[in-house]
C-alpha positions in Angstrom: -0.4 -4.7 24.7 1.2 -5.1 21.3 -1.5 -2.9 19.8 -0.8 -0.1 22.4 2.9 -0.3 21.7 2.2 -0.1 17.9 0.0 3.0 18.4 2.6 4.7 20.6 5.4 4.0 18.1 3.2 5.5 15.3 2.5 8.6 17.3 6.2 9.1 18.1 7.2 8.6 14.5 4.6 11.1 13.3 5.9 13.6 15.9 9.4 13.1 14.6 8.2 14.1 11.1 8.1 10.6 9.5 5.4 10.4 6.9 2.4 8.1 7.2 3.5 6.3 4.0 7.0 5.7 5.4 5.5 4.4 8.7 3.3 1.9 6.8 6.1 0.7 4.6 8.3 0.1 7.6 5.4 -1.8 9.3 4.9 -4.1 6.3 8.7 -4.5 5.9 8.8 -6.0 9.4 6.3 -8.7 8.5 7.5 -12.2 8.1 7.3 -12.6 4.3 8.9 -10.4 1.7 5.8 -10.8 -0.5 3.7 -8.9 2.0 6.1 -6.0 1.8 6.2 -6.1 -2.0 2.4 -6.0 -2.1 2.2 -3.1 0.3 4.9 -1.2 -1.6 2.9 -1.7 -4.9 -0.4 -0.7 -3.2 1.0 2.4 -1.6 2.9 3.6 -4.7 0.3 6.0 -5.9 -0.9 7.5 -2.6 0.2 10.7 -1.1 0.4 11.6 2.6 -2.3 14.2 2.1 -4.8 11.3 1.7 -4.3 10.1 5.3 -4.7 13.6 6.6 -7.9 14.0 4.6 -9.3 10.9 6.2 -8.3 11.9 9.7 -9.9 15.3 9.2 -13.1 13.8 7.9 -13.3 11.4 10.9 -12.2 14.0 13.4 -9.6 11.7 14.7 -5.8 11.7 15.1 -3.6 10.9 12.2 -2.0 8.0 14.2 -5.4 6.3 14.4 -5.8 6.4 10.6 -2.2 5.1 10.1 -2.9 2.2 12.5 -6.0 1.3 10.6 -4.0 1.1 7.3 -1.7 -1.4 8.9 -4.3 -4.0 8.0 -3.4 -5.3 4.6 -7.1 -5.8 3.7 -7.5 -2.0 4.0 -4.6 -1.4 1.6 -6.0 -3.9 -0.9 -9.4 -2.2 -0.8 -8.1 1.3 -1.5 -5.6 0.2 -4.1 -8.6 -1.3 -6.0 -10.4 2.0 -6.1 -7.2 4.0 -6.9 -7.0 5.6 -3.5 -9.8 7.9 -4.6 -13.1 8.5 -2.8 -14.5 10.0 -6.0 -13.8 6.8 -7.9 -15.5 4.8 -5.2 -18.4 7.1 -5.3 -18.7 6.7 -9.1 -18.5 2.9 -8.6 -21.4 3.0 -6.1 -23.5 5.1 -8.5 -23.0 2.6 -11.2 -23.8 -0.2 -8.7 -27.0 1.6 -7.7 -28.1 1.7 -11.4 -27.3 -2.1 -11.7 -29.3 -2.7 -8.6 -32.3 -0.9 -10.0 -32.0 -3.0 -13.2 -31.9 -6.1 -11.1 -35.0 -5.1 -9.3 -36.8 -4.4 -12.6 -35.8 -7.8 -13.9 -37.0 -9.6 -10.7 -40.3 -7.7 -10.9 -40.7 -8.7 -14.5 -40.2 -12.3 -13.6 -42.8 -12.1 -10.8 -45.3 -10.5 -13.2 -44.8 -13.2 -15.9 -44.8 -16.2 -13.7 -47.3 -15.1 -11.0 -45.2 -17.1 -8.5 -47.0 -17.8 -5.3 -44.4 -19.5 -3.2 -40.6 -19.1 -3.3 -39.3 -22.6 -3.2 -35.7 -23.5 -4.0 -36.8 -24.7 -7.4 -38.5 -21.4 -8.1 -35.5 -19.4 -7.0 -33.3 -21.5 -9.4 -35.7 -20.6 -12.2 -35.4 -17.0 -11.2 -31.6 -17.3 -11.3 -31.7 -18.7 -14.9 -34.1 -16.0 -15.9 -31.8 -13.2 -14.7 -28.8 -14.8 -16.5 -30.7 -14.3 -19.8 -32.5 -11.0 -19.1 -31.1 -8.1 -21.2 -30.7 -6.0 -18.1 -28.7 -8.5 -16.1 -27.1 -11.1 -18.4 -24.2 -8.8 -19.2 -23.6 -8.0 -15.6 -19.9 -8.8 -15.2 -16.6 -7.2 -14.6 -16.8 -3.6 -13.4 -20.6 -3.6 -13.6 -20.8 -6.6 -11.3 -18.1 -5.2 -9.0 -20.1 -2.0 -8.8 -23.3 -3.8 -7.9 -21.6 -5.9 -5.2 -19.8 -2.8 -3.9 -23.1 -0.9 -3.6 -24.8 -3.8 -1.8 -21.8 -4.4 0.5 -21.4 -0.8 1.4 -25.1 -0.4 2.1 -25.1 -3.5 4.2 -22.0 -2.5 6.2 -23.4 0.9 6.8 -27.0 0.2 7.7 -27.2 -3.5 8.6 -30.4 -3.9 6.5 -29.3 -7.3 5.4 -28.4 -10.3 7.7 -25.2 -11.1 5.9 -22.1 -9.4 4.5 -20.7 -9.4 1.0 -17.1 -10.4 1.2 -14.9 -7.7 -0.4 -13.1 -10.4 -2.3 -16.1 -10.6 -4.6 -15.6 -6.9 -5.5 -11.9 -7.5 -6.2 -12.6 -10.6 -8.2 -15.3 -8.9 -10.3 -13.0 -6.0 -11.0 -10.3 -8.4 -12.2 -12.7 -10.6 -14.2 -12.1 -13.7 -12.1 -15.5 -13.6 -10.4 -18.8 -13.8 -12.4 -22.5 -13.7 -11.8 -22.7 -17.4 -10.7 -19.9 -17.0 -8.2 -21.6 -14.0 -6.5 -25.3 -15.0 -6.7 -25.1 -18.8 -7.0 -25.4 -21.2 -4.1 -27.2 -20.8 -0.8 -26.1 -17.3 -0.2 -27.0 -16.2 -3.7 -30.4 -17.8 -3.4 -30.9 -16.0 -0.1 -30.1 -12.7 -1.8 -32.5 -13.4 -4.7 -35.2 -14.4 -2.2 -34.7 -11.0 -0.5 -35.1 -9.3 -3.8 -38.1 -11.4 -4.8 -40.0 -10.8 -1.6 -39.2 -7.1 -1.6 -37.4 -7.1 1.8 -34.6 -4.9 0.5 -36.6 -2.8 -2.0 -36.1 0.2 0.2 -32.4 0.4 -0.5 -31.4 3.8 -1.7 -28.4 5.9 -2.6 -28.3 8.7 0.1 -24.7 9.8 -0.1 -24.4 13.5 -1.0 -21.2 13.6 -3.0 -17.6 12.3 -3.4 -15.9 15.2 -1.7 -18.0 15.6 1.4 -16.9 14.8 5.0 -20.0 12.7 5.4 -19.1 10.4 2.5 -15.5 9.9 3.5 -16.5 9.2 7.0 -19.2 6.7 5.9 -16.8 4.8 3.8 -14.2 4.5 6.5 -16.6 3.6 9.3 -18.4 1.1 7.1 -15.0 -0.5 6.2 -14.1 -0.6 9.9 -17.4 -2.2 10.8 -17.0 -4.9 8.1 -13.5 -5.7 9.3 -14.6 -5.6 12.9 -12.0 -3.0 13.7 -12.0 0.3 15.5 -10.8 3.6 14.1 
């Protein structure tokens, strides 16, 4: 019921000529803590109302649906990290795809050198150490690591090829420098990912998106984000 009321309020506000950005700021101002509003204000500072219309046009949906979607603070954080630009996100994914190919090359090299026959936990730990020292992967940090995680996360969210999701906080953390290789690929989930690489179960990943300004790409980003957040748009 609350969701329906929020949607109706948004539609009425838009009809009255209130901008999407103003509606969102009012929404976050009504939240319980002042810090949420401050964060939202900072994140929305560099976005114009044309951005929301562009998204609505790409999705073929009403502007109110898009505004409602952006009432989730996780959506704001995601777009603030990529500068509210689909082109920047596209460029990040391209860089991530290259990092992914380098990672595959390094894993293939390890397999060729060791002639590993069975992927035990011990063998995967050795692979992890090998990748930390390999020239193609040892410098994978910061934006490069964020790009790789973004590519893998986006592909997973869009196709469901993998059985688990990459939390977007890893993308944010890598961009800020607070998350490194070990944080992303260490532990049980990291070993699971390395095993998938080693066995070739995700070798078929590709970069099929046609370009940063196309309706297809914008729609794919938004629908993938909605799927990951388990939300409708």
